[in-house]
KELUM-89335 format. One record per residue: residue number from 1; residue in three letters; x, z, y of N, C-alpha, C in turn. Coordinates in nm, 4 decimals, padded with zeros to 6 digits. Example, Ala and Ser with C-alpha at 12.3 -4.5 7.8 and 13.67 -1.06 7.14 Angstrom:
<sites>
SITE   seq   type        nc1        nc3        nc2       cac1       cac3       cac2        cc1        cc3        cc2
SITE     1    ALA    01.3190    00.7800   -00.5690    01.2300    00.7800   -00.4500    01.3200    00.7800   -00.3300
SITE     2    SER    01.2850    00.7080   -00.2250    01.3670    00.7140   -00.1060    01.2900    00.7870    00.0030
</sites>
This chain:
<sites>
SITE   seq   type        nc1        nc3        nc2       cac1       cac3       cac2        cc1        cc3        cc2
SITE     1    MET   -00.1539    01.4932    01.1863   -00.1513    01.5720    01.0879   -00.0462    01.5519    00.9834
SITE     2    ASN    00.0461    01.6480    00.9515    00.1377    01.6375    00.8697    00.0795    01.6561    00.7409
SITE     3    ARG    00.0587    01.5717    00.6488    00.0206    01.5857    00.5198    00.0834    01.6708    00.4274
SITE     4    ARG    00.2019    01.6704    00.4431    00.2896    01.7639    00.3380    00.2436    01.8974    00.3708
SITE     5    SER    00.2081    01.9457    00.4801    00.1734    02.0844    00.4951    00.0327    02.1347    00.4645
SITE     6    ASP   -00.0486    02.0243    00.4377   -00.1843    02.0651    00.4041   -00.2088    02.0505    00.2567
SITE     7    ASN   -00.0981    02.0122    00.1867   -00.0930    02.0015    00.0264   -00.2095    01.9059   -00.0104
SITE     8    LYS   -00.2768    01.8297    00.0644   -00.3842    01.7386    00.0398   -00.3117    01.6304   -00.0532
SITE     9    MET   -00.3888    01.5849   -00.1668   -00.3444    01.4756   -00.2406   -00.3505    01.3483   -00.1760
SITE    10    VAL   -00.2413    01.2821   -00.1434   -00.2327    01.1642   -00.0801   -00.2370    01.0514   -00.1709
SITE    11    GLU   -00.3477    00.9510   -00.1409   -00.3793    00.8567   -00.2344   -00.3067    00.7158   -00.1907
SITE    12    ILE   -00.2242    00.6440   -00.2651   -00.1581    00.5262   -00.2493   -00.2332    00.4301   -00.3395
SITE    13    LEU   -00.2627    00.3181   -00.2896   -00.2784    00.1803   -00.3498   -00.1709    00.0847   -00.3576
SITE    14    LEU   -00.1316    00.0807   -00.4692   -00.0199   -00.0271   -00.4899   -00.0873   -00.1457   -00.5543
SITE    15    VAL   -00.0599   -00.2810   -00.4849   -00.1220   -00.3830   -00.5136    00.0026   -00.4879   -00.5511
SITE    16    GLU    00.0325   -00.4885   -00.6843    00.1523   -00.5376   -00.7391    00.1262   -00.6005   -00.8654
SITE    17    ASP    00.2067   -00.7318   -00.8920    00.1948   -00.7865   -01.0297    00.3086   -00.7539   -01.1231
SITE    18    SER    00.4154   -00.7272   -01.0576    00.5427   -00.6938   -01.1373    00.5577   -00.5761   -01.1933
SITE    19    LEU    00.5560   -00.5563   -01.3241    00.5449   -00.4307   -01.4064    00.6830   -00.3622   -01.3656
SITE    20    GLY    00.7867   -00.4131   -01.3390    00.9146   -00.3495   -01.3195    00.8989   -00.2758   -01.1727
SITE    21    ASP    00.8455   -00.3521   -01.0538    00.8327   -00.3048   -00.9518    00.7116   -00.1780   -00.9472
SITE    22    ILE    00.6181   -00.1948   -01.0361    00.5234   -00.0884   -01.0393    00.5819    00.0337   -01.1029
SITE    23    ARG    00.6543    00.0130   -01.2046    00.7411    00.1307   -01.2545    00.8430    00.1973   -01.1583
SITE    24    LEU    00.9103    00.1091   -01.0781    01.0124    00.1654   -00.9848    00.9392    00.2415   -00.8675
SITE    25    THR    00.8258    00.1789   -00.8347    00.7364    00.2557   -00.7231    00.6809    00.3862   -00.7722
SITE    26    GLN    00.6203    00.3865   -00.8895    00.5780    00.5212   -00.9405    00.6761    00.6080   -00.9717
SITE    27    GLU    00.7817    00.5720   -00.9991    00.9086    00.6784   -01.0167    00.9478    00.7244   -00.8765
SITE    28    ALA    00.9657    00.6511   -00.8044    01.0155    00.7006   -00.6534    00.9203    00.7938   -00.6068
SITE    29    PHE    00.7668    00.7633   -00.6344    00.6807    00.8597   -00.5649    00.6635    00.9841   -00.6525
SITE    30    LYS    00.6972    00.9823   -00.7861    00.7033    01.0990   -00.8549    00.8158    01.2034   -00.8092
SITE    31    GLU    00.9180    01.1361   -00.7694    01.0429    01.2243   -00.7206    01.0205    01.2701   -00.5922
SITE    32    SER    00.9199    01.2406   -00.5301    00.8823    01.2832   -00.3912    00.8414    01.4217   -00.3806
SITE    33    LYS    00.8549    01.4912   -00.2896    00.8007    01.6185   -00.2501    00.6486    01.6078   -00.2270
SITE    34    LEU    00.6071    01.5009   -00.1833    00.4627    01.4696   -00.1350    00.3883    01.4872   -00.2669
SITE    35    ASN    00.2553    01.5480   -00.2478    00.1522    01.5587   -00.3486    00.0794    01.4240   -00.3455
SITE    36    SER    00.1217    01.3110   -00.4347    00.0683    01.1907   -00.4195    00.0243    01.1465   -00.5440
SITE    37    ASN   -00.0753    01.0454   -00.5420   -00.1214    00.9817   -00.6496   -00.1097    00.8256   -00.6362
SITE    38    VAL   -00.0342    00.7425   -00.7210   -00.0213    00.6052   -00.6972   -00.1236    00.5355   -00.8008
SITE    39    ASN   -00.2200    00.4679   -00.7385   -00.3209    00.3795   -00.8006   -00.2574    00.2405   -00.7964
SITE    40    VAL   -00.2672    00.1726   -00.9075   -00.2185    00.0318   -00.9301   -00.3253   -00.0678   -00.9491
SITE    41    VAL   -00.3188   -00.1807   -00.8784   -00.4042   -00.2963   -00.9144   -00.3090   -00.4190   -00.9170
SITE    42    ARG   -00.3357   -00.5159   -00.9996   -00.2577   -00.6239   -01.0223   -00.2739   -00.7475   -00.9264
SITE    43    ASN   -00.3688   -00.7547   -00.8468   -00.3980   -00.8795   -00.7598   -00.5010   -00.8406   -00.6591
SITE    44    GLY   -00.5185   -00.9203   -00.5692   -00.5973   -00.8980   -00.4633   -00.7498   -00.8806   -00.4951
SITE    45    VAL   -00.8009   -00.9561   -00.5999   -00.9313   -00.9417   -00.6262   -00.9594   -00.7910   -00.6762
SITE    46    GLU   -00.8757   -00.7478   -00.7661   -00.8817   -00.5958   -00.8136   -00.8656   -00.5050   -00.7002
SITE    47    ALA   -00.7788   -00.5424   -00.5954   -00.7568   -00.4334   -00.4799   -00.8907   -00.4441   -00.4065
SITE    48    LEU   -00.9443   -00.5588   -00.3742   -01.0723   -00.5351   -00.3083   -01.1945   -00.4694   -00.3815
SITE    49    ALA   -01.1909   -00.4863   -00.5009   -01.2956   -00.4065   -00.5962   -01.2650   -00.2693   -00.5828
SITE    50    PHE   -01.1445   -00.2375   -00.6023   -01.0996   -00.0859   -00.5773   -01.1348   -00.0283   -00.4430
SITE    51    LEU   -01.0975   -00.1042   -00.3315   -01.1365   -00.0651   -00.2182   -01.2819   -00.0454   -00.1905
SITE    52    ARG   -01.3539   -00.1503   -00.2307   -01.5084   -00.1389   -00.2107   -01.5854   -00.0569   -00.3219
SITE    53    ARG   -01.4856   -00.0032   -00.4082   -01.5542    00.0882   -00.5291   -01.6619    00.0079   -00.6058
SITE    54    GLU   -01.6216   -00.1041   -00.6481   -01.6981   -00.2058   -00.7294   -01.6649   -00.1922   -00.8676
SITE    55    GLU   -01.7629   -00.2062   -00.9536   -01.7411   -00.2215   -01.1076   -01.6575   -00.1035   -01.1793
SITE    56    GLN   -01.5629   -00.1278   -01.2300   -01.4799   -00.0115   -01.3039   -01.4258    00.0692   -01.2053
SITE    57    TYR   -01.4148    00.0454   -01.0660   -01.3719    00.1265   -00.9559   -01.4644    00.2001   -00.8835
SITE    58    ILE   -01.5741    00.2264   -00.9348   -01.6872    00.2904   -00.8725   -01.6456    00.4531   -00.8254
SITE    59    ASP   -01.5564    00.5051   -00.8946   -01.5138    00.6397   -00.8494   -01.3762    00.6399   -00.7971
SITE    60    ALA   -01.3262    00.5208   -00.7473   -01.1960    00.5329   -00.6874   -01.1696    00.5841   -00.5595
SITE    61    PRO   -01.0507    00.6617   -00.5403   -01.0336    00.7252   -00.4142   -01.0050    00.6439   -00.3140
SITE    62    ARG   -01.0403    00.6677   -00.1728   -01.0149    00.5953   -00.0706   -00.8647    00.6251   -00.0386
SITE    63    PRO   -00.7836    00.5027   -00.0457   -00.6284    00.5336   -00.0167   -00.5953    00.5550    00.1357
SITE    64    ASP   -00.4998    00.6504    00.1392   -00.4366    00.6687    00.2594   -00.3315    00.5692    00.3230
SITE    65    LEU   -00.2962    00.4829    00.2172   -00.1888    00.3780    00.2389   -00.2169    00.2864    00.1290
SITE    66    ILE   -00.1801    00.1460    00.1757   -00.1861    00.0455    00.0908   -00.0541   -00.0278    00.0823
SITE    67    LEU    00.0049   -00.0476   -00.0178    00.1353   -00.1312   -00.0373    00.1018   -00.2525   -00.0940
SITE    68    LEU    00.1293   -00.3628   -00.0522    00.0739   -00.4870   -00.0812    00.1970   -00.5958   -00.0890
SITE    69    ASP    00.1782   -00.6325   -00.2095    00.2682   -00.7508   -00.2258    00.2104   -00.8961   -00.1885
SITE    70    LEU    00.2942   -00.9853   -00.1486    00.2345   -01.1093   -00.1103    00.2119   -01.2242   -00.2225
SITE    71    ASN    00.2992   -01.2167   -00.3143    00.2877   -01.3333   -00.4180    00.2241   -01.2858   -00.5465
SITE    72    MET    00.0942   -01.3075   -00.5677    00.0252   -01.2587   -00.6780   -00.0743   -01.3646   -00.7244
SITE    73    PRO   -00.1180   -01.3472   -00.8517   -00.2014   -01.4392   -00.9196   -00.3443   -01.4080   -00.8740
SITE    74    THR   -00.4446   -01.5085   -00.8723   -00.5842   -01.4813   -00.8391   -00.6134   -01.4833   -00.7007
SITE    75    MET   -00.5534   -01.3810   -00.6333   -00.5757   -01.3809   -00.4880   -00.4493   -01.3184   -00.4311
SITE    76    ASP   -00.3779   -01.3709   -00.3400   -00.2299   -01.3370   -00.3119   -00.2637   -01.2479   -00.1881
SITE    77    GLY   -00.1602   -01.1841   -00.1408   -00.1445   -01.0813   -00.0536   -00.2033   -01.1288    00.0940
SITE    78    TYR   -00.1818   -01.2496    00.1241   -00.2300   -01.3044    00.2426   -00.3887   -01.2856    00.2572
SITE    79    GLU   -00.4476   -01.3390    00.1536   -00.6010   -01.3500    00.1466   -00.6432   -01.2037    00.1470
SITE    80    THR   -00.5880   -01.1118    00.0585   -00.6133   -00.9658    00.0479   -00.6057   -00.9020    00.1804
SITE    81    LEU   -00.4967   -00.9271    00.2393   -00.4750   -00.8615    00.3774   -00.5859   -00.8951    00.4782
SITE    82    ALA   -00.6148   -01.0343    00.4760   -00.7194   -01.1011    00.5649   -00.8521   -01.0212    00.5310
SITE    83    GLU   -00.8786   -00.9994    00.4181   -01.0142   -00.9407    00.3711   -01.0277   -00.7946    00.4313
SITE    84    ILE   -00.9065   -00.7181    00.3963   -00.9052   -00.5695    00.4250   -00.9225   -00.5593    00.5869
SITE    85    LYS   -00.8412   -00.6486    00.6561   -00.8526   -00.6179    00.8018   -00.9530   -00.6676    00.8786
SITE    86    ALA   -01.0599   -00.7547    00.7874   -01.1921   -00.8073    00.8476   -01.2996   -00.7078    00.8192
SITE    87    ASP   -01.2697   -00.6085    00.7236   -01.3831   -00.5323    00.6788   -01.3790   -00.4052    00.7730
SITE    88    PRO   -01.4844   -00.3692    00.8477   -01.4789   -00.2468    00.9336   -01.4583   -00.1110    00.8601
SITE    89    ASP   -01.5011   -00.1269    00.7268   -01.4877    00.0041    00.6639   -01.3404    00.0166    00.5990
SITE    90    LEU   -01.2420   -00.0745    00.6015   -01.1395   -00.0707    00.5402   -01.0288   -00.0964    00.6558
SITE    91    ARG   -01.0211   -00.1604    00.7415   -00.9526   -00.2201    00.8470   -00.8355   -00.0998    00.8998
SITE    92    ARG   -00.8835    00.0095    00.9114   -00.7997    00.1292    00.9496   -00.6929    00.1928    00.8471
SITE    93    ILE   -00.7001    00.1498    00.7338   -00.6160    00.1874    00.6169   -00.4819    00.1300    00.6508
SITE    94    PRO   -00.3812    00.1824    00.6618   -00.2547    00.1171    00.6745   -00.2003    00.0259    00.5624
SITE    95    VAL   -00.1753   -00.0836    00.6147   -00.1112   -00.1878    00.4967    00.0276   -00.2091    00.5251
SITE    96    VAL    00.1129   -00.1739    00.4284    00.2532   -00.1979    00.4428    00.2695   -00.3298    00.3325
SITE    97    ILE    00.3190   -00.4353    00.3917    00.3661   -00.5540    00.3144    00.4941   -00.5144    00.2455
SITE    98    LEU    00.5075   -00.5128    00.1246    00.6237   -00.4872    00.0346    00.6482   -00.5949   -00.0676
SITE    99    THR    00.7482   -00.6929   -00.0260    00.7541   -00.8035   -00.0904    00.8965   -00.8576   -00.0842
SITE   100    ILE    00.9290   -00.9534   -00.1778    01.0758   -00.9960   -00.1762    01.1168   -01.0911   -00.0921
SITE   101    SER    01.0151   -01.1483   -00.0272    01.0310   -01.2542    00.0777    01.0789   -01.2061    00.2251
SITE   102    ASP    01.2012   -01.2644    00.2553    01.2368   -01.2280    00.3988    01.2130   -01.3545    00.5052
SITE   103    ALA    01.1326   -01.4399    00.4550    01.1157   -01.5664    00.5315    01.0349   -01.5376    00.6624
SITE   104    GLU    01.0737   -01.5917    00.7764    01.0201   -01.5692    00.9043    00.8764   -01.6132    00.9157
SITE   105    ASP    00.8350   -01.7084    00.8460    00.7089   -01.7562    00.8457    00.6060   -01.6482    00.7682
SITE   106    ASP    00.6497   -01.5926    00.6721    00.5767   -01.4912    00.5768    00.5360   -01.3623    00.6851
SITE   107    ILE    00.6536   -01.3298    00.7405    00.6547   -01.2277    00.8403    00.5542   -01.2323    00.9437
SITE   108    ARG    00.5732   -01.3471    01.0105    00.4751   -01.3737    01.1208    00.3337   -01.3962    01.0792
SITE   109    LYS    00.3210   -01.4695    00.9563    00.1749   -01.4706    00.9174    00.1068   -01.3428    00.8783
SITE   110    THR    00.1650   -01.2527    00.8218    00.1252   -01.1209    00.7948    00.0991   -01.0310    00.9085
SITE   111    TYR    00.1829   -01.0442    01.0184    00.1499   -00.9692    01.1303    00.0264   -01.0242    01.1994
SITE   112    ASP    00.0218   -01.1687    01.2037   -00.1014   -01.2297    01.2574   -00.2399   -01.1824    01.1902
SITE   113    LEU   -00.2208   -01.1528    01.0671   -00.3311   -01.0975    00.9857   -00.3367   -00.9457    01.0043
SITE   114    HIS   -00.2647   -00.8921    01.0912   -00.2763   -00.7540    01.1254   -00.2130   -00.6481    01.0276
SITE   115    ALA   -00.0993   -00.6900    00.9499   -00.0349   -00.5998    00.8797    00.0244   -00.4702    00.9619
SITE   116    ASN    00.0277   -00.3617    00.9033    00.0776   -00.2525    00.9712    00.2371   -00.2505    00.9970
SITE   117    CYS    00.2979   -00.3087    00.8801    00.4432   -00.3190    00.8916    00.4796   -00.4176    00.7634
SITE   118    TYR    00.6074   -00.4689    00.7844    00.6496   -00.5688    00.6591    00.7780   -00.5195    00.6253
SITE   119    VAL    00.7917   -00.5035    00.4960    00.9253   -00.4345    00.4378    00.9644   -00.5491    00.3242
SITE   120    THR    01.0955   -00.5878    00.3194    01.1436   -00.6704    00.2257    01.1940   -00.5707    00.1111
SITE   121    LYS    01.1673   -00.5980   -00.0100    01.2112   -00.5033   -00.1215    01.3643   -00.5458   -00.1633
SITE   122    PRO    01.4340   -00.4349   -00.1500    01.5728   -00.4507   -00.1840    01.5955   -00.4691   -00.3454
SITE   123    VAL    01.6953   -00.5366   -00.3810    01.7157   -00.5583   -00.5337    01.7699   -00.4425   -00.6002
SITE   124    ASP    01.8578   -00.3730   -00.5139    01.9360   -00.2463   -00.5572    01.8277   -00.1426   -00.5725
SITE   125    LEU    01.8384   -00.0655   -00.6887    01.7436    00.0333   -00.7237    01.7605    00.1623   -00.6338
SITE   126    ASP    01.8678    00.1979   -00.5840    01.8911    00.3111   -00.4834    01.8350    00.2654   -00.3635
SITE   127    GLN    01.8607    00.1471   -00.3233    01.7918    00.1026   -00.1833    01.6420    00.0916   -00.1846
SITE   128    PHE    01.5995    00.0440   -00.3047    01.4531    00.0394   -00.3257    01.3902    00.1703   -00.3120
SITE   129    THR    01.4394    00.2743   -00.3854    01.4041    00.4130   -00.3674    01.4069    00.4630   -00.2294
SITE   130    ASN    01.5090    00.4359   -00.1536    01.5291    00.4792   -00.0107    01.4178    00.4092    00.0790
SITE   131    VAL    01.3979    00.2847    00.0414    01.2858    00.2213    00.1275    01.1730    00.2846    00.1058
SITE   132    LEU    01.1277    00.3116   -00.0263    00.9935    00.3831   -00.0522    00.9970    00.5282    00.0176
SITE   133    LYS    01.1013    00.5907    00.0279    01.1075    00.7156    00.0837    01.0883    00.7012    00.2402
SITE   134    SER    01.1388    00.6149    00.2871    01.1319    00.5953    00.4372    00.9775    00.5479    00.4880
SITE   135    ILE    00.9153    00.4748    00.3852    00.7811    00.4183    00.4130    00.7020    00.5702    00.3850
SITE   136    GLU    00.7231    00.6453    00.3039    00.6516    00.7652    00.2748    00.6713    00.8547    00.3924
SITE   137    ASP    00.7968    00.8877    00.4454    00.8092    00.9698    00.5518    00.7459    00.9243    00.6764
SITE   138    PHE    00.7514    00.7939    00.6968    00.6844    00.7330    00.8279    00.5411    00.7453    00.8170
SITE   139    TRP    00.4804    00.6731    00.7040    00.3379    00.6606    00.7116    00.2555    00.7898    00.6729
SITE   140    LEU    00.3206    00.8846    00.5956    00.2306    00.9917    00.5404    00.2512    01.1194    00.5838
SITE   141    THR    00.3923    01.1329    00.6659    00.4139    01.2739    00.7283    00.4299    01.2435    00.8631
SITE   142    ILE    00.4794    01.1402    00.9408    00.5058    01.1243    01.0848    00.3788    01.0771    01.1626
SITE   143    VAL    00.3453    00.9817    01.1102    00.2131    00.8964    01.1840    00.0889    00.9774    01.1739
SITE   144    LYS    00.0222    00.9710    01.2872   -00.1122    01.0275    01.2933   -00.2058    00.9196    01.2749
SITE   145    LEU   -00.2943    00.9332    01.1796   -00.3872    00.8308    01.1329   -00.5276    00.8980    01.1676
SITE   146    PRO   -00.6292    00.8121    01.2014   -00.7715    00.8657    01.2201   -00.8180    00.9252    01.1048
SITE   147    SER   -00.8907    01.0461    01.1078   -00.9688    01.0910    00.9938   -01.0742    00.9994    00.9536
SITE   148    ASP   -01.0903    00.9870    00.8308   -01.2075    00.9116    00.7911   -01.2962    00.9869    00.6905
SITE   149    GLY   -01.4212    01.0016    00.7384   -01.5169    01.0833    00.6828   -01.5585    01.0460    00.5312
SITE   150    ALA   -01.5102    00.8983    00.4929   -01.5302    00.8458    00.3679   -01.4248    00.8819    00.2632
SITE   151    ARG   -01.3302    00.9411    00.3146   -01.2134    01.0063    00.2085   -01.2447    01.1086    00.1436
</sites>
C-alpha cells in the first residue's frame, strides 16, 4: 500500500535523547509531503511504555515506523530493540536504527536483535535531511507492510 496515496496519517515513533537530533528529525518530516506525526520519547523505558500504551501513553497511536537511537540513558537502544522484537504485538513494526555509531560490532549486534535496518546519522544537516527522506521514501511509501488491526 502506498501510504501517500491514501492520505492516512503516518505515525512515527522517534526514540532519541538528543534535543538537536529530535528537532532536526521533526523539521525533516515537517518538510515532507507525507502526512506524518512524529511522536518523541527520550529512552527505551519511555518507548516501551508508549508502545504498550502504559501510564501517560494510554492513548498513544500505534507507530508505523520506529526510529531508534542506540546510546540513551535508562534503557539503551539494544535493550529496547530486544524487547520490541521479542513482543508478538510489536515485532512487526519496522525498527530503523538511527545512530552516530558506524562500529561493525554495533551493526552486527542490532541485526542479531532483528533490526530492520541500520543507518548512521550524518553530521551534515543536508545529508541528515536526505537520509531521513530516504528512510521515509523506502519504509513509508515503497515497502509493503502487514496491516495490523491494532492501528
